[in-house]
matplotlib code that plots the C-alpha trace (Angstrom):
import matplotlib.pyplot as plt

x = [21.3, 18.8, 16.0, 13.1, 10.5, 7.8, 4.8, 1.1, 2.0, -0.1, -2.2, -5.0, -7.1, -6.5, -8.3, -7.9, -6.1, -3.2, -1.7, 1.8, 3.4, 7.1, 8.3, 11.3, 13.7, 17.4, 17.5, 15.7, 12.6, 11.4, 15.0, 15.0, 13.0, 11.6, 11.3, 9.4, 10.8, 9.9, 11.6, 10.0, 11.7, 14.3, 13.8, 15.9, 14.7, 12.8, 11.6, 7.9, 7.4, 8.8, 7.9, 9.9, 9.1, 10.3, 7.6, 5.7, 6.6, 5.7, 6.8, 5.7, 6.7, 4.8, 3.5, 1.8, 0.7, -3.1, -3.1, -0.8, -0.6, 2.4, 1.8, 3.8, 2.6, 5.5, 4.1, 4.5, 7.8, 5.7, 5.3, 2.2, 1.9, -1.7, -1.9, -5.2, -6.3, -3.7, -2.4, -0.6, 2.3, 2.6, 3.5, 6.9, 8.8, 8.4, 11.1, 11.3, 14.5, 15.5, 18.2, 18.5, 16.2, 14.0, 16.3, 14.9, 17.2, 15.2, 12.6, 14.6, 14.5, 18.0, 17.8, 20.7, 21.7, 20.0, 20.3, 23.1, 22.7, 22.2, 19.3, 16.9, 14.1, 13.8, 10.8, 7.3, 5.9, 2.9, 1.0, -1.5, -3.7, -5.4]
y = [43.4, 40.8, 42.2, 40.5, 42.2, 40.5, 42.0, 41.1, 39.8, 40.5, 39.3, 36.9, 34.5, 30.7, 29.3, 32.8, 33.4, 35.6, 35.8, 37.6, 38.4, 38.3, 41.0, 40.2, 42.2, 42.3, 38.8, 36.8, 35.7, 32.7, 31.2, 30.9, 29.3, 31.2, 29.6, 30.6, 30.0, 30.9, 31.4, 31.5, 32.9, 30.2, 28.0, 27.1, 28.9, 26.1, 25.8, 26.2, 26.0, 26.7, 27.2, 26.9, 29.9, 28.1, 25.2, 25.9, 22.8, 23.3, 21.9, 22.0, 21.2, 18.4, 20.8, 23.4, 20.6, 21.0, 24.5, 26.7, 27.1, 28.7, 30.5, 32.9, 35.6, 35.9, 39.1, 40.9, 39.0, 38.0, 34.9, 34.5, 32.3, 31.6, 30.6, 29.1, 27.4, 29.4, 27.9, 29.3, 27.3, 29.0, 32.3, 33.2, 35.7, 34.6, 35.4, 34.5, 33.8, 32.6, 30.2, 28.4, 25.5, 24.2, 22.1, 19.1, 19.9, 23.1, 20.9, 18.9, 19.3, 21.0, 22.8, 22.4, 24.2, 27.5, 30.2, 32.6, 35.3, 38.2, 36.3, 37.2, 39.2, 41.0, 39.1, 39.9, 38.9, 36.6, 36.1, 33.7, 34.1, 31.3]
z = [-58.4, -57.2, -55.1, -53.6, -51.8, -49.6, -48.2, -47.0, -43.6, -40.8, -37.9, -38.5, -36.7, -36.7, -39.5, -41.7, -44.9, -46.3, -49.6, -49.3, -52.7, -53.5, -56.1, -57.8, -59.8, -61.1, -62.7, -65.5, -63.5, -65.6, -65.6, -61.8, -58.9, -56.0, -52.6, -49.4, -46.1, -42.6, -39.4, -36.0, -32.8, -31.6, -34.6, -37.5, -40.8, -42.8, -46.3, -46.9, -50.6, -54.0, -57.4, -60.8, -63.0, -65.8, -66.0, -62.9, -60.7, -57.0, -54.2, -50.2, -46.9, -45.4, -42.7, -45.0, -47.8, -48.5, -46.8, -48.7, -52.7, -54.4, -57.9, -60.1, -62.5, -64.9, -66.4, -62.8, -61.8, -58.6, -56.9, -54.2, -51.3, -50.7, -47.1, -45.8, -42.8, -40.8, -37.5, -34.5, -35.4, -38.7, -36.9, -38.3, -40.4, -44.1, -46.6, -50.4, -52.1, -55.2, -56.7, -60.3, -58.9, -56.1, -54.0, -52.1, -49.2, -48.3, -46.8, -44.6, -40.8, -41.0, -44.4, -46.7, -49.9, -49.1, -51.5, -51.5, -48.8, -51.4, -53.0, -50.0, -49.3, -46.0, -44.8, -43.6, -40.3, -40.1, -36.6, -36.2, -33.1, -31.4]

ax = plt.figure().add_subplot(projection="3d")
ax.plot(x, y, z, "-o")
ax.set_aspect("equal")
plt.show()
């Protein structure tokens, strides 16, 4: 059974940083990709970043490029999302999810090809105050 657990969210001031982990189990970690997504109240879920655990390739939404960095610790089956220079518009519930590959459609304005529903964590709240 696929399990993904996010933690490390919280309340931070604009300009601050957070580094939530996503701990994975129930599948062969280094054969899959882990994506980070977020959903703000009243808005559609959007792709934030993705890392391929097999070769370390990374992908980012334009809105977070240069501020967020995704890394993977395959020994711990854990992916981290380092979030720097946080802005109030980054406020959302952040989810991690897994699929065989990072999908370009995840980063479109209306995301396509999202991972299956049972491949998601429950999310962690990130709130950035101005």
